[in-house]
N, CA, C and O atoms as a Tinker XYZ file with bonds, in Angstrom:
   484  protein
     1  N      3.653000 -118.045000   18.633000    73     2
     2  CA     3.199000 -118.893000   19.893000    64     1     3
     3  C      2.349000 -117.806000   21.401000    63     2     4     5
     4  O      2.732000 -116.779000   21.961000    81     3
     5  N      0.971000 -118.774000   21.612000    73     3     6
     6  CA     0.366000 -117.749000   22.318000    64     5     7
     7  C      0.812000 -118.014000   23.848000    63     6     8     9
     8  O      0.990000 -119.220000   24.019000    81     7
     9  N      1.029000 -117.300000   24.934000    73     7    10
    10  CA     1.241000 -117.957000   26.045000    64     9    11
    11  C     -0.214000 -117.836000   26.939000    63    10    12    13
    12  O     -1.269000 -117.245000   26.708000    81    11
    13  N      0.116000 -118.437000   27.739000    73    11    14
    14  CA    -1.042000 -118.974000   28.382000    64    13    15
    15  C     -1.337000 -117.744000   29.777000    63    14    16    17
    16  O     -0.407000 -117.022000   30.136000    81    15
    17  N     -2.324000 -117.682000   30.254000    73    15    18
    18  CA    -2.656000 -116.253000   30.918000    64    17    19
    19  C     -1.375000 -117.325000   32.374000    63    18    20    21
    20  O     -1.174000 -118.540000   32.356000    81    19
    21  N     -1.038000 -116.747000   32.959000    73    19    22
    22  CA    -0.522000 -117.496000   34.607000    64    21    23
    23  C     -1.034000 -118.079000   35.713000    63    22    24    25
    24  O     -0.388000 -118.785000   36.487000    81    23
    25  N     -2.601000 -117.700000   35.843000    73    23    26
    26  CA    -3.949000 -118.015000   36.789000    64    25    27
    27  C     -3.900000 -119.475000   36.331000    63    26    28    29
    28  O     -3.661000 -120.331000   37.182000    81    27
    29  N     -4.213000 -120.016000   34.398000    73    27    30
    30  CA    -4.431000 -120.981000   34.025000    64    29    31
    31  C     -3.438000 -121.847000   34.111000    63    30    32    33
    32  O     -3.732000 -123.043000   34.108000    81    31
    33  N     -1.961000 -121.420000   34.210000    73    31    34
    34  CA    -0.712000 -122.071000   34.124000    64    33    35
    35  C     -0.825000 -122.668000   35.558000    63    34    36    37
    36  O     -0.971000 -123.890000   35.561000    81    35
    37  N     -0.782000 -121.950000   37.010000    73    35    38
    38  CA    -0.456000 -122.209000   37.574000    64    37    39
    39  C     -1.374000 -123.290000   38.302000    63    38    40    41
    40  O     -1.081000 -124.006000   39.259000    81    39
    41  N     -2.845000 -123.193000   37.416000    73    39    42
    42  CA    -4.069000 -123.660000   37.958000    64    41    43
    43  C     -3.839000 -125.553000   37.337000    63    42    44    45
    44  O     -4.326000 -126.638000   37.656000    81    43
    45  N     -2.822000 -125.062000   36.324000    73    43    46
    46  CA    -2.656000 -126.884000   35.338000    64    45    47
    47  C     -2.061000 -127.090000   36.025000    63    46    48    49
    48  O     -2.068000 -128.237000   36.472000    81    47
    49  N     -1.025000 -125.959000   36.629000    73    47    50
    50  CA     0.196000 -127.389000   37.122000    64    49    51
    51  C      0.310000 -127.522000   38.890000    63    50    52    53
    52  O      1.204000 -127.689000   39.719000    81    51
    53  N     -0.708000 -127.394000   38.881000    73    51    54
    54  CA    -0.883000 -127.659000   40.896000    64    53    55
    55  C     -1.420000 -128.989000   40.137000    63    54    56    57
    56  O     -0.606000 -129.909000   40.057000    81    55
    57  N     -2.620000 -129.174000   39.609000    73    55    58
    58  CA    -3.260000 -130.861000   39.206000    64    57    59
    59  C     -2.496000 -131.175000   38.811000    63    58    60    61
    60  O     -1.771000 -130.571000   38.021000    81    59
    61  N     -2.323000 -132.791000   39.430000    73    59    62
    62  CA    -1.571000 -134.274000   39.299000    64    61    63
    63  C     -1.976000 -135.064000   37.850000    63    62    64    65
    64  O     -1.242000 -135.927000   37.369000    81    63
    65  N     -3.034000 -134.714000   37.336000    73    63    66
    66  CA    -3.007000 -135.440000   36.097000    64    65    67
    67  C     -4.086000 -134.556000   35.171000    63    66    68    69
    68  O     -5.196000 -134.126000   35.488000    81    67
    69  N     -3.292000 -134.433000   33.802000    73    67    70
    70  CA    -4.171000 -133.704000   32.463000    64    69    71
    71  C     -4.457000 -134.845000   31.517000    63    70    72    73
    72  O     -3.770000 -135.799000   31.152000    81    71
    73  N     -6.207000 -134.281000   31.112000    73    71    74
    74  CA    -6.588000 -134.986000   30.735000    64    73    75
    75  C     -6.692000 -134.811000   29.166000    63    74    76    77
    76  O     -7.741000 -134.328000   28.741000    81    75
    77  N     -5.378000 -135.272000   27.973000    73    75    78
    78  CA    -5.115000 -135.398000   26.818000    64    77    79
    79  C     -6.368000 -136.178000   25.807000    63    78    80    81
    80  O     -6.890000 -137.286000   25.930000    81    79
    81  N     -6.622000 -134.891000   24.600000    73    79    82
    82  CA    -7.610000 -135.504000   23.680000    64    81    83
    83  C     -7.010000 -134.812000   22.609000    63    82    84    85
    84  O     -6.728000 -133.614000   22.578000    81    83
    85  N     -6.858000 -135.562000   21.834000    73    83    86
    86  CA    -6.393000 -135.541000   20.370000    64    85    87
    87  C     -7.729000 -135.387000   19.106000    63    86    88    89
    88  O     -8.613000 -136.212000   18.871000    81    87
    89  N     -7.422000 -133.633000   18.235000    73    87    90
    90  CA    -8.619000 -134.164000   17.319000    64    89    91
    91  C     -8.282000 -134.702000   16.509000    63    90    92    93
    92  O     -7.066000 -134.748000   16.322000    81    91
    93  N     -9.125000 -135.342000   15.667000    73    91    94
    94  CA    -8.813000 -135.570000   14.655000    64    93    95
    95  C     -9.021000 -135.058000   13.334000    63    94    96    97
    96  O     -9.794000 -134.113000   13.175000    81    95
    97  N     -8.559000 -135.455000   12.596000    73    95    98
    98  CA    -8.351000 -134.924000   10.733000    64    97    99
    99  C    -10.038000 -134.283000   10.870000    63    98   100   101
   100  O    -10.246000 -133.105000   10.581000    81    99
   101  N    -10.844000 -134.929000   11.201000    73    99   102
   102  CA   -12.215000 -134.456000   10.999000    64   101   103
   103  C    -13.119000 -133.540000   12.137000    63   102   104   105
   104  O    -14.333000 -133.376000   12.255000    81   103
   105  N    -11.787000 -132.952000   13.024000    73   103   106
   106  CA   -12.015000 -132.370000   14.312000    64   105   107
   107  C    -12.810000 -132.500000   15.502000    63   106   108   109
   108  O    -13.133000 -131.870000   16.509000    81   107
   109  N    -12.985000 -133.653000   14.901000    73   107   110
   110  CA   -13.932000 -134.585000   16.872000    64   109   111
   111  C    -12.413000 -134.608000   16.853000    63   110   112   113
   112  O    -11.456000 -134.406000   16.106000    81   111
   113  N    -12.890000 -135.151000   18.729000    73   111   114
   114  CA   -12.094000 -135.443000   20.010000    64   113   115
   115  C    -11.784000 -136.510000   20.124000    63   114   116   117
   116  O    -12.782000 -137.206000   20.313000    81   115
   117  N    -10.467000 -137.327000   20.108000    73   115   118
   118  CA   -10.255000 -138.941000   20.308000    64   117   119
   119  C    -10.982000 -138.936000   21.985000    63   118   120   121
   120  O    -11.569000 -137.990000   22.511000    81   119
   121  N    -10.806000 -139.853000   22.381000    73   119   122
   122  CA   -10.894000 -140.013000   23.931000    64   121   123
   123  C     -9.970000 -139.943000   24.991000    63   122   124   125
   124  O     -9.100000 -140.804000   25.121000    81   123
   125  N    -10.091000 -138.957000   25.783000    73   123   126
   126  CA    -9.197000 -138.638000   26.636000    64   125   127
   127  C     -8.487000 -139.577000   27.059000    63   126   128   129
   128  O     -8.940000 -140.709000   27.233000    81   127
   129  N     -7.172000 -139.219000   27.305000    73   127   130
   130  CA    -6.360000 -139.846000   27.917000    64   129   131
   131  C     -5.477000 -138.601000   29.363000    63   130   132   133
   132  O     -5.112000 -137.425000   29.371000    81   131
   133  N     -5.480000 -139.668000   30.304000    73   131   134
   134  CA    -4.669000 -139.245000   31.670000    64   133   135
   135  C     -3.239000 -139.479000   32.064000    63   134   136   137
   136  O     -2.782000 -140.583000   32.361000    81   135
   137  N     -2.219000 -137.761000   32.031000    73   135   138
   138  CA    -0.861000 -138.160000   31.509000    64   137   139
   139  C     -1.015000 -137.686000   32.460000    63   138   140   141
   140  O     -2.105000 -137.416000   32.963000    81   139
   141  N      0.644000 -137.372000   33.153000    73   139   142
   142  CA     1.721000 -136.355000   33.441000    64   141   143
   143  C      1.929000 -135.308000   33.110000    63   142   144   145
   144  O      1.349000 -134.998000   32.070000    81   143
   145  N      2.889000 -134.137000   33.809000    73   143   146
   146  CA     2.809000 -132.874000   33.399000    64   145   147
   147  C      3.613000 -132.199000   34.593000    63   146   148   149
   148  O      3.734000 -132.291000   35.814000    81   147
   149  N      4.322000 -131.113000   32.997000    73   147   150
   150  CA     5.041000 -130.065000   34.128000    64   149   151
   151  C      5.148000 -129.103000   33.753000    63   150   152   153
   152  O      5.022000 -129.408000   32.567000    81   151
   153  N      5.342000 -127.702000   33.734000    73   151   154
   154  CA     5.514000 -126.590000   33.590000    64   153   155
   155  C      7.571000 -125.931000   34.198000    63   154   156   157
   156  O      8.087000 -125.810000   35.310000    81   155
   157  N      8.073000 -125.700000   32.840000    73   155   158
   158  CA     9.632000 -125.220000   32.784000    64   157   159
   159  C      9.211000 -124.395000   32.345000    63   158   160   161
   160  O      8.491000 -124.487000   31.351000    81   159
   161  N      9.544000 -123.124000   33.004000    73   159   162
   162  CA    10.543000 -121.841000   32.183000    64   161   163
   163  C      8.999000 -121.470000   31.563000    63   162   164   165
   164  O      8.734000 -121.553000   30.363000    81   163
   165  N      8.202000 -121.120000   32.430000    73   163   166
   166  CA     6.663000 -121.284000   31.915000    64   165   167
   167  C      5.776000 -121.429000   30.941000    63   166   168   169
   168  O      4.769000 -120.888000   30.484000    81   167
   169  N      6.856000 -122.823000   30.681000    73   167   170
   170  CA     6.204000 -123.497000   29.609000    64   169   171
   171  C      4.947000 -124.808000   30.224000    63   170   172   173
   172  O      4.861000 -125.052000   31.427000    81   171
   173  N      4.326000 -125.318000   29.482000    73   171   174
   174  CA     3.708000 -126.741000   30.193000    64   173   175
   175  C      4.046000 -127.502000   28.938000    63   174   176   177
   176  O      3.722000 -127.075000   27.830000    81   175
   177  N      4.959000 -129.080000   29.185000    73   175   178
   178  CA     5.013000 -129.892000   28.521000    64   177   179
   179  C      4.102000 -131.369000   28.951000    63   178   180   181
   180  O      3.405000 -131.393000   29.965000    81   179
   181  N      4.232000 -132.551000   28.028000    73   179   182
   182  CA     3.738000 -133.831000   28.066000    64   181   183
   183  C      4.516000 -134.011000   27.918000    63   182   184   185
   184  O      5.440000 -133.260000   27.606000    81   183
   185  N      4.490000 -135.487000   28.131000    73   183   186
   186  CA     5.269000 -137.170000   27.867000    64   185   187
   187  C      4.338000 -138.488000   27.347000    63   186   188   189
   188  O      3.298000 -138.678000   27.978000    81   187
   189  N      4.556000 -139.119000   26.581000    73   187   190
   190  CA     4.427000 -140.044000   26.601000    64   189   191
   191  C      5.361000 -141.348000   27.502000    63   190   192   193
   192  O      6.581000 -141.509000   27.521000    81   191
   193  N      4.508000 -141.985000   28.050000    73   191   194
   194  CA     5.179000 -142.934000   28.766000    64   193   195
   195  C      5.607000 -144.256000   28.202000    63   194   196   197
   196  O      6.502000 -145.029000   28.545000    81   195
   197  N      4.602000 -144.304000   27.115000    73   195   198
   198  CA     4.994000 -145.659000   26.101000    64   197   199
   199  C      5.462000 -145.000000   25.154000    63   198   200   201
   200  O      4.784000 -145.385000   24.201000    81   199
   201  N      6.366000 -144.056000   24.680000    73   199   202
   202  CA     7.001000 -143.917000   23.869000    64   201   203
   203  C      5.957000 -142.993000   22.265000    63   202   204   205
   204  O      4.894000 -142.381000   22.162000    81   203
   205  N      6.733000 -143.284000   21.616000    73   203   206
   206  CA     5.695000 -143.243000   20.396000    64   205   207
   207  C      5.075000 -144.775000   19.886000    63   206   208   209
   208  O      4.991000 -145.272000   18.763000    81   207
   209  N      4.694000 -145.268000   21.214000    73   207   210
   210  CA     3.546000 -145.937000   20.347000    64   209   211
   211  C      2.115000 -145.754000   21.436000    63   210   212   213
   212  O      1.042000 -146.356000   21.408000    81   211
   213  N      2.552000 -144.800000   22.257000    73   211   214
   214  CA     1.420000 -143.889000   23.406000    64   213   215
   215  C      0.163000 -143.833000   22.056000    63   214   216   217
   216  O      0.434000 -143.321000   20.970000    81   215
   217  N     -1.000000 -144.357000   22.321000    73   215   218
   218  CA    -2.526000 -144.141000   21.700000    64   217   219
   219  C     -2.292000 -142.433000   21.625000    63   218   220   221
   220  O     -2.242000 -141.856000   20.538000    81   219
   221  N     -2.159000 -141.727000   22.912000    73   219   222
   222  CA    -2.832000 -140.255000   22.501000    64   221   223
   223  C     -1.423000 -139.544000   22.305000    63   222   224   225
   224  O     -1.468000 -138.315000   22.353000    81   223
   225  N     -0.287000 -140.076000   22.110000    73   223   226
   226  CA     0.904000 -139.629000   21.532000    64   225   227
   227  C      1.093000 -139.482000   19.730000    63   226   228   229
   228  O      1.725000 -138.734000   18.984000    81   227
   229  N     -0.222000 -141.125000   19.488000    73   227   230
   230  CA    -0.231000 -141.092000   18.087000    64   229   231
   231  C     -0.984000 -139.834000   17.303000    63   230   232   233
   232  O     -0.604000 -139.187000   16.328000    81   231
   233  N     -2.238000 -139.730000   18.127000    73   231   234
   234  CA    -3.221000 -139.023000   17.580000    64   233   235
   235  C     -2.650000 -137.865000   17.331000    63   234   236   237
   236  O     -2.796000 -137.307000   16.243000    81   235
   237  N     -1.943000 -137.372000   18.291000    73   235   238
   238  CA    -1.363000 -136.053000   18.697000    64   237   239
   239  C     -0.550000 -135.623000   16.809000    63   238   240   241
   240  O     -0.540000 -134.779000   15.912000    81   239
   241  N     -0.077000 -136.774000   17.173000    73   239   242
   242  CA     0.545000 -136.600000   16.439000    64   241   243
   243  C      0.617000 -136.096000   14.239000    63   242   244   245
   244  O      1.324000 -135.498000   13.428000    81   243
   245  N     -0.864000 -137.014000   14.340000    73   243   246
   246  CA    -1.504000 -136.996000   13.213000    64   245   247
   247  C     -1.888000 -135.068000   12.836000    63   246   248   249
   248  O     -1.589000 -134.428000   11.827000    81   247
   249  N     -2.468000 -134.709000   13.814000    73   247   250
   250  CA    -2.887000 -133.385000   14.038000    64   249   251
   251  C     -2.407000 -132.088000   14.769000    63   250   252   253
   252  O     -2.872000 -130.952000   14.865000    81   251
   253  N     -1.502000 -132.597000   15.154000    73   251   254
   254  CA    -1.066000 -131.677000   16.057000    64   253   255
   255  C     -1.681000 -130.395000   16.930000    63   254   256   257
   256  O     -1.075000 -129.340000   17.116000    81   255
   257  N     -3.058000 -130.722000   17.440000    73   255   258
   258  CA    -4.022000 -129.613000   17.786000    64   257   259
   259  C     -4.983000 -130.719000   18.430000    63   258   260   261
   260  O     -5.181000 -131.847000   17.978000    81   259
   261  N     -5.558000 -130.132000   19.625000    73   259   262
   262  CA    -6.588000 -131.268000   20.487000    64   261   263
   263  C     -7.019000 -130.096000   21.819000    63   262   264   265
   264  O     -7.215000 -128.884000   21.719000    81   263
   265  N     -7.075000 -131.029000   23.118000    73   263   266
   266  CA    -7.503000 -130.266000   23.973000    64   265   267
   267  C     -6.796000 -130.795000   26.028000    63   266   268   269
   268  O     -6.264000 -131.844000   26.394000    81   267
   269  N     -6.998000 -130.052000   26.510000    73   267   270
   270  CA    -6.395000 -130.167000   27.656000    64   269   271
   271  C     -7.315000 -129.806000   28.698000    63   270   272   273
   272  O     -7.973000 -128.766000   28.675000    81   271
   273  N     -7.381000 -131.030000   29.999000    73   271   274
   274  CA    -7.992000 -130.200000   30.830000    64   273   275
   275  C     -7.854000 -130.988000   31.882000    63   274   276   277
   276  O     -8.213000 -132.160000   31.990000    81   275
   277  N     -6.979000 -129.870000   33.161000    73   275   278
   278  CA    -6.580000 -130.008000   34.228000    64   277   279
   279  C     -6.895000 -129.029000   34.477000    63   278   280   281
   280  O     -7.091000 -128.144000   33.643000    81   279
   281  N     -7.134000 -128.824000   36.595000    73   279   282
   282  CA    -6.883000 -128.193000   37.481000    64   281   283
   283  C     -8.506000 -126.951000   37.068000    63   282   284   285
   284  O     -8.758000 -125.810000   37.457000    81   283
   285  N     -8.872000 -127.416000   36.619000    73   283   286
   286  CA   -10.403000 -126.558000   36.014000    64   285   287
   287  C    -10.040000 -125.725000   34.848000    63   286   288   289
   288  O    -10.798000 -124.821000   34.497000    81   287
   289  N     -8.940000 -125.962000   34.225000    73   287   290
   290  CA    -9.140000 -124.946000   33.328000    64   289   291
   291  C     -9.028000 -126.399000   31.756000    63   290   292   293
   292  O     -8.179000 -127.290000   31.761000    81   291
   293  N    -10.138000 -126.218000   30.591000    73   291   294
   294  CA   -10.084000 -126.655000   30.170000    64   293   295
   295  C     -9.640000 -125.463000   28.313000    63   294   296   297
   296  O    -10.064000 -124.309000   28.255000    81   295
   297  N     -9.046000 -125.901000   27.453000    73   295   298
   298  CA    -7.629000 -125.319000   26.902000    64   297   299
   299  C     -8.114000 -126.563000   25.301000    63   298   300   301
   300  O     -8.236000 -127.772000   25.101000    81   299
   301  N     -8.278000 -124.841000   24.275000    73   299   302
   302  CA    -7.586000 -126.166000   22.824000    64   301   303
   303  C     -6.704000 -125.384000   22.404000    63   302   304   305
   304  O     -6.793000 -124.237000   21.966000    81   303
   305  N     -5.373000 -126.421000   22.637000    73   303   306
   306  CA    -3.861000 -126.496000   22.164000    64   305   307
   307  C     -3.402000 -126.924000   21.165000    63   306   308   309
   308  O     -3.997000 -127.735000   20.456000    81   307
   309  N     -2.517000 -126.565000   20.975000    73   307   310
   310  CA    -1.434000 -126.787000   20.067000    64   309   311
   311  C     -0.273000 -128.069000   20.961000    63   310   312   313
   312  O     -0.128000 -128.173000   22.180000    81   311
   313  N      0.285000 -128.751000   20.065000    73   311   314
   314  CA     0.999000 -129.748000   20.386000    64   313   315
   315  C      2.395000 -129.307000   19.692000    63   314   316   317
   316  O      2.365000 -129.109000   18.477000    81   315
   317  N      3.771000 -129.120000   20.476000    73   315   318
   318  CA     4.765000 -128.915000   19.363000    64   317   319
   319  C      6.074000 -129.767000   19.563000    63   318   320   321
   320  O      6.575000 -129.394000   20.624000    81   319
   321  N      6.821000 -130.739000   18.995000    73   319   322
   322  CA     8.021000 -131.956000   19.496000    64   321   323
   323  C      8.709000 -130.288000   20.125000    63   322   324   325
   324  O      8.260000 -129.276000   19.587000    81   323
   325  N      9.926000 -130.117000   21.406000    73   323   326
   326  CA    10.732000 -129.405000   22.230000    64   325   327
   327  C     11.275000 -130.143000   22.974000    63   326   328   329
   328  O     10.999000 -130.393000   24.147000    81   327
   329  N     12.667000 -130.817000   21.862000    73   327   330
   330  CA    13.230000 -131.361000   23.184000    64   329   331
   331  C     14.799000 -130.021000   23.711000    63   330   332   333
   332  O     15.951000 -130.376000   23.961000    81   331
   333  N     14.428000 -129.001000   23.724000    73   331   334
   334  CA    15.147000 -128.361000   24.039000    64   333   335
   335  C     16.055000 -127.471000   26.029000    63   334   336   337
   336  O     16.842000 -126.678000   26.547000    81   335
   337  N     14.632000 -128.925000   26.270000    73   335   338
   338  CA    14.440000 -128.675000   27.408000    64   337   339
   339  C     14.480000 -129.828000   28.125000    63   338   340   341
   340  O     13.709000 -129.874000   29.084000    81   339
   341  N     15.191000 -130.799000   27.915000    73   339   342
   342  CA    15.012000 -132.283000   28.273000    64   341   343
   343  C     15.474000 -132.456000   29.724000    63   342   344   345
   344  O     14.848000 -133.320000   30.338000    81   343
   345  N     16.592000 -131.715000   30.512000    73   343   346
   346  CA    16.916000 -132.083000   31.173000    64   345   347
   347  C     15.612000 -131.294000   32.362000    63   346   348   349
   348  O     14.660000 -131.794000   32.961000    81   347
   349  N     15.935000 -130.457000   32.327000    73   347   350
   350  CA    14.603000 -129.180000   33.625000    64   349   351
   351  C     13.978000 -130.219000   33.247000    63   350   352   353
   352  O     14.144000 -131.021000   34.166000    81   351
   353  N     13.052000 -130.935000   32.061000    73   351   354
   354  CA    11.921000 -131.455000   32.168000    64   353   355
   355  C     12.338000 -132.707000   33.152000    63   354   356   357
   356  O     11.949000 -132.697000   34.320000    81   355
   357  N     12.779000 -133.297000   32.873000    73   355   358
   358  CA    13.140000 -134.638000   33.889000    64   357   359
   359  C     12.833000 -134.323000   34.925000    63   358   360   361
   360  O     11.866000 -134.905000   35.417000    81   359
   361  N     13.658000 -133.060000   35.859000    73   359   362
   362  CA    13.906000 -132.545000   36.876000    64   361   363
   363  C     12.424000 -132.282000   37.686000    63   362   364   365
   364  O     11.993000 -132.767000   38.732000    81   363
   365  N     11.858000 -131.323000   36.758000    73   363   366
   366  CA    10.702000 -130.813000   36.883000    64   365   367
   367  C      9.760000 -131.979000   37.391000    63   366   368   369
   368  O      9.214000 -131.838000   38.486000    81   367
   369  N      9.528000 -133.215000   36.588000    73   367   370
   370  CA     8.609000 -134.633000   36.470000    64   369   371
   371  C      9.421000 -135.601000   38.190000    63   370   372   373
   372  O      8.811000 -136.431000   38.866000    81   371
   373  N     10.755000 -135.140000   38.424000    73   371   374
   374  CA    11.123000 -135.680000   39.826000    64   373   375
   375  C     10.662000 -135.420000   40.712000    63   374   376   377
   376  O     10.177000 -136.091000   41.624000    81   375
   377  N     10.804000 -133.961000   40.466000    73   375   378
   378  CA    10.048000 -132.335000   41.556000    64   377   379
   379  C      8.412000 -132.740000   42.349000    63   378   380   381
   380  O      8.009000 -132.804000   43.510000    81   379
   381  N      7.821000 -132.948000   41.003000    73   379   382
   382  CA     6.268000 -133.101000   41.561000    64   381   383
   383  C      5.826000 -134.244000   41.398000    63   382   384   385
   384  O      4.611000 -134.377000   41.547000    81   383
   385  N      6.384000 -135.066000   41.155000    73   383   386
   386  CA     5.859000 -136.967000   40.901000    64   385   387
   387  C      6.423000 -137.649000   41.673000    63   386   388   389
   388  O      5.612000 -138.461000   42.118000    81   387
   389  N      7.903000 -137.855000   42.324000    73   387   390
   390  CA     9.008000 -138.413000   43.348000    64   389   391
   391  C      9.607000 -138.645000   42.291000    63   390   392   393
   392  O      9.571000 -137.888000   41.321000    81   391
   393  N     10.604000 -140.351000   42.366000    73   391   394
   394  CA    10.873000 -140.969000   42.564000    64   393   395
   395  C     11.263000 -142.464000   41.929000    63   394   396   397
   396  O     12.267000 -143.129000   41.674000    81   395
   397  N      9.628000 -142.566000   41.829000    73   395   398
   398  CA     9.167000 -143.723000   41.584000    64   397   399
   399  C      9.482000 -144.299000   40.374000    63   398   400   401
   400  O      9.893000 -143.614000   39.438000    81   399
   401  N      9.210000 -146.445000   40.240000    73   399   402
   402  CA     8.975000 -146.294000   38.841000    64   401   403
   403  C      8.496000 -145.453000   38.103000    63   402   404   405
   404  O      9.280000 -145.050000   37.244000    81   403
   405  N      7.146000 -144.866000   38.092000    73   403   406
   406  CA     6.404000 -144.501000   36.712000    64   405   407
   407  C      7.275000 -143.094000   36.241000    63   406   408   409
   408  O      7.236000 -142.737000   35.064000    81   407
   409  N      8.006000 -142.382000   37.190000    73   407   410
   410  CA     8.336000 -140.893000   36.818000    64   409   411
   411  C     10.570000 -141.339000   36.872000    63   410   412   413
   412  O     11.520000 -140.559000   36.803000    81   411
   413  N     10.530000 -143.017000   37.031000    73   411   414
   414  CA    11.746000 -143.159000   36.242000    64   413   415
   415  C     11.351000 -143.720000   34.379000    63   414   416   417
   416  O     12.073000 -143.454000   33.418000    81   415
   417  N     10.158000 -144.445000   34.326000    73   415   418
   418  CA     9.470000 -144.302000   33.041000    64   417   419
   419  C      9.101000 -143.255000   32.657000    63   418   420   421
   420  O      9.173000 -143.519000   31.457000    81   419
   421  N      8.641000 -141.931000   32.691000    73   419   422
   422  CA     8.686000 -140.876000   32.067000    64   421   423
   423  C      9.856000 -140.236000   31.893000    63   422   424   425
   424  O      9.874000 -139.207000   31.218000    81   423
   425  N     10.941000 -140.707000   32.433000    73   423   426
   426  CA    12.510000 -140.235000   32.290000    64   425   427
   427  C     13.344000 -140.807000   31.554000    63   426   428   429
   428  O     14.532000 -140.499000   31.648000    81   427
   429  N     12.751000 -142.141000   30.307000    73   427   430
   430  CA    13.756000 -142.581000   30.207000    64   429   431
   431  C     13.908000 -142.070000   28.487000    63   430   432   433
   432  O     12.998000 -141.542000   27.848000    81   431
   433  N     14.638000 -142.234000   28.210000    73   431   434
   434  CA    14.922000 -141.699000   26.653000    64   433   435
   435  C     13.598000 -142.363000   25.862000    63   434   436   437
   436  O     13.088000 -141.405000   25.280000    81   435
   437  N     12.869000 -143.474000   25.598000    73   435   438
   438  CA    12.286000 -143.643000   25.104000    64   437   439
   439  C     10.769000 -142.540000   24.894000    63   438   440   441
   440  O     10.300000 -142.173000   23.817000    81   439
   441  N     10.185000 -142.159000   26.477000    73   439   442
   442  CA     9.579000 -141.250000   26.528000    64   441   443
   443  C     10.025000 -140.133000   26.484000    63   442   444   445
   444  O      9.509000 -139.419000   25.624000    81   443
   445  N     11.206000 -139.460000   27.404000    73   443   446
   446  CA    12.106000 -138.094000   26.440000    64   445   447
   447  C     11.867000 -137.913000   24.917000    63   446   448   449
   448  O     11.919000 -136.696000   24.741000    81   447
   449  N     11.605000 -138.596000   23.599000    73   447   450
   450  CA    11.688000 -138.697000   22.332000    64   449   451
   451  C     10.478000 -138.018000   22.380000    63   450   452   453
   452  O     10.547000 -137.020000   21.661000    81   451
   453  N      9.536000 -138.120000   22.852000    73   451   454
   454  CA     7.965000 -137.137000   23.260000    64   453   455
   455  C      7.838000 -136.399000   23.765000    63   454   456   457
   456  O      6.639000 -136.277000   24.016000    81   455
   457  N      8.374000 -135.705000   24.145000    73   455   458
   458  CA     8.126000 -134.236000   24.874000    64   457   459
   459  C      7.586000 -133.296000   23.710000    63   458   460   461
   460  O      7.871000 -132.834000   22.605000    81   459
   461  N      6.812000 -133.319000   24.500000    73   459   462
   462  CA     5.584000 -132.307000   23.627000    64   461   463
   463  C      5.660000 -130.211000   24.519000    63   462   464   465
   464  O      5.611000 -130.257000   25.748000    81   463
   465  N      5.721000 -129.316000   24.156000    73   463   466
   466  CA     5.000000 -127.896000   24.770000    64   465   467
   467  C      4.126000 -127.952000   24.124000    63   466   468   469
   468  O      4.095000 -128.050000   22.898000    81   467
   469  N      3.005000 -127.879000   25.105000    73   467   470
   470  CA     1.617000 -127.439000   24.870000    64   469   471
   471  C      0.930000 -125.445000   25.222000    63   470   472   473
   472  O      0.655000 -124.599000   26.073000    81   471
   473  N      1.006000 -125.762000   23.810000    73   471   474
   474  CA     0.323000 -123.727000   23.891000    64   473   475
   475  C     -1.359000 -123.990000   23.813000    63   474   476   477
   476  O     -1.837000 -124.782000   23.001000    81   475
   477  N     -2.201000 -123.200000   24.790000    73   475   478
   478  CA    -2.917000 -123.228000   23.936000    64   477   479
   479  C     -2.934000 -122.206000   22.432000    63   478   480   481
   480  O     -1.982000 -121.540000   22.026000    81   479
   481  N     -4.663000 -122.355000   21.615000    73   479   482
   482  CA    -4.657000 -122.323000   20.483000    64   481   483
   483  C     -5.531000 -120.494000   20.515000    63   482   484
   484  O     -5.788000 -119.914000   19.460000    81   483
């Protein structure tokens, strides 16, 4: 595991949207998609609001690597399934994005099943 530079992590966290693109098996990048993200206990997390059917999530599952872009930080990353912080991540989504329908969607069991920890490569 590689830790984020604290300034980069703060910049990413401060942005409301993150662009994520998975690597294809040939190393090229898929089309970036905008997702919501949160930082919990010094780690960056993403979820697919569409659960396992989300196109970006399916791409990530194939290679486990890709690129993110948020807060002026563009980074090559790895994605690792992580279900050890679900309650804290739910709270972080509510704190960052409010309590509207979109947040209720990103905190469903379907979305929670796709929680990924994102680490720089």
